[in-house]
Phi, psi and omega in degrees: 000135180298150175264018185253127179239161175263124167281115191291349173300332179302323183246033183301331179281356179242019178222037182277341177226166178300318178301319176302313185297316181301314180293322179291321176296324176301315183293315184287328176297319181296325177296325181131354182290137178242009184207152176223160162249120186272152174238208184267091175294132185301327184279003177251010181245171176090184185288325183231073183294144179284342184220134174263171177301321179293324174297316179297318180301316180296318179299318176297312179304320180297335182256008179065038183234140178254150169263107185262349179200162172226166158250126188240159175287131177301318180299319177289320179299323180283313189265340179227056184299316181296323178294321178294321179298312182299318180301313183287329174292326178293325178277352189058042185244128185246024180212132172223160180213161168256149189281343184194172175293133183296156185308317183301343183253358185284149173060028179236010174080190185296330182293331179288328175291329173292322175296319178301313182299320178293319181290335181280338187307309181295326177297311179303318182294318182291320178295317182298319180300331179270003178084022183245131179269150183238130182233162177241125182264125183272154165244207179267335185294341177293347180268002176289136182269137169291174179298331178276000179096351182288136177253135177303326180299325181288328176293318177298316181289310189281327189248351183285338179081166183295340180285345180263103180290148176252104178278078187296130176251115189293323180299308187292327173300313179295319181297330180277357181096003180275174177252112185301321180298310180298320182293320177297319178299319178298326182263015181310140181087353181229021184241046183302326177230132176229164173258116178264123188208130185262163182226127186235150170273126182255347166201194188293342188237337193246136175251162183206169175290144182217154169306151181299130179089352177260358182250211189241006177284152184271090192287327177302316181291317179300311182296318178298318180292320177296317180295318180292333180272004176090020179297131178261323185225131176255101183273117177282123180226134175223107187302318179217159176246148184276133177060036177058033174299141180298123182297333179289325174295322176295318179296324178293316180298319178293316180299313180297321181293313184289321179289331176293342177267004176096007179274000000 
């Protein structure tokens, strides 16, 4: 089985209804993907959701696809932990992450990230007891330095402990001026799930998201570091496409490139 999954944020404009999701799963399965990272599908929220976790699991099974990870709401993980556990158990999914630092900790520097780590500890313990891992997905702003030179990303890596998985996003590390390969090596043992995302120059001044292998990141080195660090799933994510390119075409290009590298 391939170690390449679709981060469903990539096709968020094609999962607004149950009918959309069925067609999207058909398309990504046809490309060859056998796994996804799910997010908050709009038809699964609210007082009367159209689809339950069990319904989603059946739909995925029908298309030969596994849900290997999710992005979850921090508020739900904190306040409705048992509900989140039940949701993931129904999906047979043992990994969840948050997509960014929650609002109460934003724009307050490294000290707020220390508070987040402290507040996350009981959540991580409860999830771990249920066999679910918890990760943090980085952007570029975690690399901003405080006046004393401290970076929030260093707080997460150095003080988060082994229970805090690092869902490394290769694009945003590079965008922040970091080296994705070096950062993956630094987080070895905590990179069970990562986001693979390429970066391309589109003119003399501007860079943009690109399908894997069509940009300028050093993928042989990145893949080797991820493999050595224990990565289980490489989730293909492309926030936006250039010149309205079909996101499914981008997913196909990324899949062919990564599986061609042995993933």
